C-alpha positions in Angstrom: 18.5 -78.5 -37.3 16.2 -75.6 -36.3 14.8 -73.6 -39.3 12.1 -71.7 -37.3 12.1 -68.4 -35.6 11.5 -68.0 -31.9 8.7 -65.7 -30.5 11.5 -63.3 -29.4 12.9 -63.2 -32.9 9.5 -62.6 -34.4 9.1 -59.6 -31.9 12.5 -58.4 -33.0 11.4 -58.6 -36.7 8.4 -56.4 -35.9 10.6 -53.9 -34.1 12.9 -53.6 -37.2 9.9 -53.3 -39.5 8.3 -50.4 -37.5 11.6 -48.5 -37.2 12.4 -48.8 -40.9 8.9 -47.6 -41.8 9.3 -44.5 -39.7 12.9 -43.6 -40.4 13.9 -44.3 -44.0 13.8 -40.9 -45.7 11.0 -41.1 -48.3 13.1 -39.6 -51.1 15.7 -42.3 -50.6 13.1 -45.1 -50.4 11.6 -43.9 -53.7 15.0 -44.0 -55.3 15.4 -47.6 -54.3 11.9 -48.5 -55.5 12.5 -46.8 -58.8 16.0 -48.2 -59.3 17.7 -44.8 -59.2 21.3 -44.3 -58.2 22.0 -42.9 -54.7 24.3 -40.0 -54.3 27.2 -39.7 -51.8 24.9 -37.4 -49.7 22.1 -40.0 -49.8 24.5 -42.6 -48.4 26.0 -40.3 -45.8 22.6 -39.1 -44.5 21.2 -42.6 -44.2 24.5 -43.9 -42.6 24.1 -41.1 -40.1 20.6 -42.1 -39.2 21.6 -45.7 -38.7 24.6 -44.7 -36.6 22.5 -42.5 -34.4 20.2 -45.5 -33.8 23.2 -47.7 -33.1 22.4 -49.9 -36.1 25.0 -48.9 -38.7 27.2 -52.0 -37.9 24.9 -54.5 -36.2 27.3 -57.4 -36.9 30.3 -55.8 -35.1 31.3 -56.7 -31.6 29.7 -54.5 -28.9 33.0 -53.0 -27.9 33.4 -51.4 -31.4 29.8 -50.2 -31.6 27.9 -53.3 -32.6 24.5 -54.3 -31.3 25.2 -57.7 -29.7 22.6 -59.3 -31.9 23.0 -63.0 -32.7 23.4 -64.3 -36.2 19.7 -64.8 -36.7 18.8 -61.3 -35.6 21.4 -59.9 -38.0 19.9 -62.0 -40.8 16.4 -60.8 -40.0 17.7 -57.2 -40.0 19.2 -57.6 -43.4 16.1 -59.2 -44.9 13.8 -56.5 -43.5 16.0 -53.9 -45.1 15.4 -55.4 -48.4 11.7 -55.8 -47.9 11.3 -52.2 -46.8 13.2 -50.8 -49.8 15.7 -49.4 -47.3 19.1 -49.0 -49.0 21.8 -51.3 -47.5 24.9 -49.4 -46.7 27.7 -50.1 -49.2 29.3 -53.2 -47.7 32.8 -52.4 -48.7 33.6 -50.6 -45.4 31.2 -51.8 -42.7 31.1 -55.5 -43.8 34.2 -56.3 -45.8 37.1 -54.1 -44.7 35.9 -54.0 -41.1 35.7 -57.8 -41.0 39.2 -58.0 -42.2 40.5 -55.5 -39.7 38.8 -57.3 -36.8 40.3 -60.6 -37.9 43.8 -59.6 -39.1 44.3 -55.9 -38.2 46.7 -54.5 -35.6 45.3 -52.6 -32.6 46.5 -49.4 -34.2 44.7 -50.1 -37.4 41.5 -51.0 -35.6 41.5 -47.8 -33.5 42.3 -45.7 -36.5 39.8 -47.0 -39.0 36.9 -48.8 -37.2 35.3 -45.8 -35.5 35.3 -43.8 -38.8 33.7 -46.7 -40.6 31.0 -47.0 -38.0 30.0 -43.4 -38.3 30.4 -43.3 -42.1 33.1 -40.6 -41.9 35.2 -42.7 -44.3 33.8 -44.2 -47.5 35.7 -47.4 -48.4 36.1 -49.0 -51.9 37.6 -52.2 -53.0 40.7 -52.7 -55.3 40.6 -56.3 -56.4 39.8 -56.8 -60.1 42.3 -55.8 -62.9 42.0 -55.9 -66.7 43.7 -59.3 -66.7 42.5 -60.5 -63.3 38.8 -60.7 -62.7 37.3 -64.1 -61.8 40.9 -65.4 -61.7 41.8 -62.9 -59.0 45.1 -64.5 -58.1 46.5 -63.2 -61.4 46.7 -59.6 -60.2 49.8 -57.7 -61.4 49.5 -54.4 -59.5 52.9 -54.1 -58.0 53.9 -52.9 -54.5 57.6 -52.6 -54.1 58.9 -52.4 -50.5 61.4 -49.6 -49.9 62.5 -49.0 -46.3 59.4 -48.2 -44.3 56.9 -47.8 -47.2 55.6 -49.4 -50.4 55.6 -47.9 -53.9 52.4 -49.0 -55.7 52.0 -49.0 -59.5 49.2 -50.6 -61.5 45.6 -50.5 -62.3 42.3 -51.7 -60.8 39.0 -51.9 -62.7 35.3 -52.2 -62.1 35.8 -50.4 -58.8 32.3 -49.9 -57.4 31.5 -46.4 -56.3 35.1 -45.5 -56.7 34.1 -41.9 -57.3 33.0 -41.6 -53.6 36.1 -43.3 -52.2 38.1 -41.9 -49.3 40.1 -45.1 -48.7 40.6 -48.3 -50.8 41.7 -51.7 -49.6 43.8 -53.3 -52.3 45.3 -56.7 -53.3 48.8 -56.0 -54.6 51.7 -58.2 -55.6 54.7 -57.9 -53.4 56.5 -61.0 -54.7 56.6 -62.2 -58.4 59.0 -65.1 -57.7 56.5 -67.6 -56.4 55.4 -71.1 -57.6 51.7 -70.5 -56.8 50.2 -67.3 -58.0 48.1 -67.1 -54.8 51.4 -66.5 -53.0 53.2 -63.2 -53.1 50.0 -61.1 -52.7 49.6 -58.6 -49.9 46.6 -56.6 -48.6 47.2 -52.8 -48.4 45.0 -49.9 -47.1 45.5 -46.8 -49.3 44.3 -43.2 -48.8 42.6 -42.1 -52.0 44.0 -38.6 -51.5 47.6 -39.9 -51.9 49.4 -38.3 -54.9 49.6 -40.6 -57.9 46.0 -42.0 -57.8 43.7 -41.3 -60.7 40.0 -42.4 -60.8 38.4 -42.6 -64.2 34.7 -43.3 -64.6 33.3 -46.3 -66.7 29.9 -45.4 -68.1 27.9 -48.6 -68.4 25.5 -49.4 -71.2 22.6 -48.3 -68.9 24.1 -44.9 -68.8 25.0 -45.1 -65.2 28.3 -44.3 -63.4 28.6 -47.0 -60.8 32.1 -48.4 -61.6 35.5 -47.0 -62.3 39.1 -47.5 -63.2 41.7 -46.7 -60.6 45.3 -46.0 -61.6 48.3 -46.0 -59.3 51.5 -44.2 -60.4 54.3 -44.3 -57.8 51.9 -44.2 -54.9 53.6 -44.1 -51.5 51.9 -46.3 -48.8 53.5 -46.6 -45.4 54.1 -50.1 -44.1 51.7 -49.5 -41.2 48.9 -49.9 -43.7 49.8 -53.5 -44.5 47.2 -55.9 -43.1 48.4 -59.2 -41.9 51.7 -60.4 -43.3 53.5 -59.4 -46.4 52.9 -62.0 -49.2 50.0 -63.6 -47.2 47.2 -61.4 -48.5 45.5 -64.3 -50.2 44.5 -65.6 -46.8 42.8 -62.2 -46.1 41.1 -62.2 -49.5 39.6 -65.6 -49.0 38.2 -64.6 -45.6 36.7 -61.5 -47.0 35.1 -63.2 -50.0 33.3 -65.7 -47.7 31.5 -62.7 -46.0 30.7 -61.2 -49.4 29.1 -64.4 -50.7 27.0 -64.9 -47.5 25.3 -61.6 -48.3 24.6 -62.4 -51.9 21.3 -64.3 -51.3 19.3 -61.1 -50.8 16.1 -62.9 -50.1 14.3 -59.9 -48.7 15.1 -57.8 -51.8 14.0 -60.6 -54.1 10.7 -61.0 -52.3 10.0 -57.3 -52.6 10.9 -57.4 -56.3 8.8 -60.5 -56.8 5.8 -58.7 -55.4 6.4 -55.8 -57.7 6.7 -58.2 -60.6 3.3 -59.7 -59.8 1.7 -56.3 -59.5 3.3 -55.3 -62.8 2.1 -58.4 -64.7 -1.4 -57.9 -63.4 -1.6 -54.6 -65.2 -0.1 -55.6 -68.5 -2.6 -56.9 -71.1 -1.6 -59.7 -73.5 -4.2 -61.3 -75.9 -7.0 -59.4 -74.2 -6.2 -60.6 -70.6 -3.6 -59.7 -67.9 -0.2 -61.2 -68.5 -0.3 -62.8 -65.1 -3.0 -65.1 -66.3 -0.8 -66.4 -69.1 0.0 -70.1 -68.4 3.6 -70.0 -69.5 4.3 -66.7 -67.7 2.7 -68.1 -64.5 4.9 -71.2 -64.8 8.1 -69.1 -64.8 6.8 -67.0 -62.0 6.0 -70.0 -59.9 9.4 -71.5 -60.5 11.1 -68.4 -59.3 9.0 -68.2 -56.2 9.7 -71.9 -55.4 13.4 -71.4 -55.9 13.3 -68.3 -53.7 11.7 -70.2 -50.9 14.3 -73.0 -51.2 17.0 -70.3 -51.2 15.6 -68.9 -47.9 15.6 -72.3 -46.3 19.2 -72.9 -47.4 20.3 -69.6 -46.0 18.6 -70.5 -42.7 20.5 -73.8 -42.7 23.7 -71.8 -42.9 22.4 -69.6 -40.1 21.7 -72.6 -37.9 25.2 -74.0 -38.5 26.8 -70.6 -37.7 24.6 -70.3 -34.6 25.8 -73.6 -33.3 29.5 -73.4 -34.3 30.2 -69.7 -34.1 32.3 -70.0 -37.2 32.0 -68.2 -40.6 30.5 -70.1 -43.5 32.6 -72.5 -45.5 33.1 -73.0 -49.2 29.6 -74.3 -49.6 28.2 -70.8 -48.9 28.8 -70.4 -52.7 25.4 -72.0 -53.1 23.7 -68.9 -51.8 25.7 -66.7 -54.2 24.9 -68.9 -57.2 21.2 -69.3 -56.7 20.6 -65.8 -55.2 22.1 -64.0 -58.2 20.3 -66.3 -60.7 17.0 -65.5 -59.0 17.7 -61.8 -59.2 18.4 -62.0 -62.9 15.3 -64.1 -63.6 13.1 -61.5 -61.9 14.6 -58.7 -64.0 14.0 -60.9 -67.1 10.3 -61.3 -66.3 10.0 -57.6 -65.6 11.3 -56.9 -69.1 8.9 -59.4 -70.6 6.0 -57.8 -68.6 6.7 -54.2 -69.6 7.4 -55.0 -73.2 8.1 -51.9 -75.4 7.6 -49.6 -72.4 11.1 -50.7 -71.3 12.6 -48.8 -74.2 13.8 -45.2 -73.7 10.8 -43.0 -74.2 12.5 -40.7 -76.7 13.2 -43.7 -79.0 9.5 -44.2 -79.6 8.4 -40.6 -79.4 6.1 -41.2 -76.4 6.1 -39.3 -73.1 3.2 -40.7 -71.2 4.7 -43.8 -69.5 5.6 -43.9 -65.9 9.3 -43.1 -65.1 9.6 -46.3 -63.2 9.0 -48.4 -66.4 11.9 -46.6 -68.1 14.3 -47.8 -65.3 13.5 -51.5 -65.9 15.7 -52.0 -68.9 18.7 -50.4 -67.3 18.2 -52.5 -64.2 18.0 -55.6 -66.4 21.3 -54.8 -68.0 22.9 -53.9 -64.7 21.9 -57.2 -63.1 23.8 -59.2 -65.8 26.8 -58.5 -63.4 25.4 -60.4 -60.4 26.5 -63.8 -61.7 30.0 -62.4 -62.1 30.9 -60.3 -59.0 32.2 -61.9 -55.9 33.6 -64.6 -58.1 31.7 -65.8 -61.2 29.1 -68.5 -60.7 31.2 -70.8 -62.8 34.1 -70.4 -60.4 31.7 -70.9 -57.5 30.6 -74.3 -58.9 34.2 -75.3 -59.2 34.8 -74.2 -55.5 31.9 -76.4 -54.4 33.0 -79.3 -56.5 36.6 -79.1 -55.1 36.2 -77.9 -51.5 32.8 -79.4 -50.5 32.3 -82.5 -52.8 36.0 -83.4 -53.0 35.9 -83.8 -56.8 
């Protein structure tokens, strides 16, 4: 097992670092650093810059606009994005839907959708979770009834990330209710969000942000050409897609940048007449996070080495990255809250107006990051997957 980087890979890392330093728009970088939401225009302009460079879809095959980088280069690229406070493109189109299309899509579907995903012309969103089907995704009830050459879709999706920006949505729908296993009878549909009968309703979170939505389908007509893979076999597609999502959940580069910010923050906060970072109990928690982050990085590199040797996507044990990566992200936000203390409260609630705007964003970020151990399958479900699929328990 080789967990080191070659001289060529180190040179590549430096190239990525220098380009990001020169090309990330500063107003977008500052939004990332200050935990502020990006607009559709922000995403579009940054996607365009990456597409012009040829880096918007580095993991794709060259024939569809990819870079030809190996799996290690792609990992380095992702980590440097996080370290540079460069916003990752929303993965729903370039990573998730595109991966499904390349694996299961028809030639017509690939030619229609992939070029527009590469340039950012279409903004994709995901229709998976429902009010009664979250972690237990196979319990979905959104119905797609086949009539001649089309489907009629009725139902509801919830927690739809950036649904307010969506041009297209990839959906899990139930096409057969008469099945013994609930994983059967599910299909994977691509739906134009401009189709009559679709309503998007915002969900305003406790941090005041509009990141997720409800999506309602009322007699929505979807042509059969937008079915991906086989009817009633969509669970196969969903499992493939979730494996890619979990591999990207470690976010080592982002966590290292956030850990550095946490250290700087703790060095400026005074507790008992000395900087908080000198407090023994605080330093103990800080050290534990840093050690676990290093272990996570090594584990991710083990997966990289395996993928490099086999050329295969990660297996069920990739859930380890999702579990530990999201736990570390939450722990960092917890220590940031501890560091900032009362300054994390909304300024108007204390009648003060002289604190840095960045401090006021820490509490919303803390609340928002409670979700990380739930999305892409809750961490409890991931432990069950590892126990069953990897340990054979």
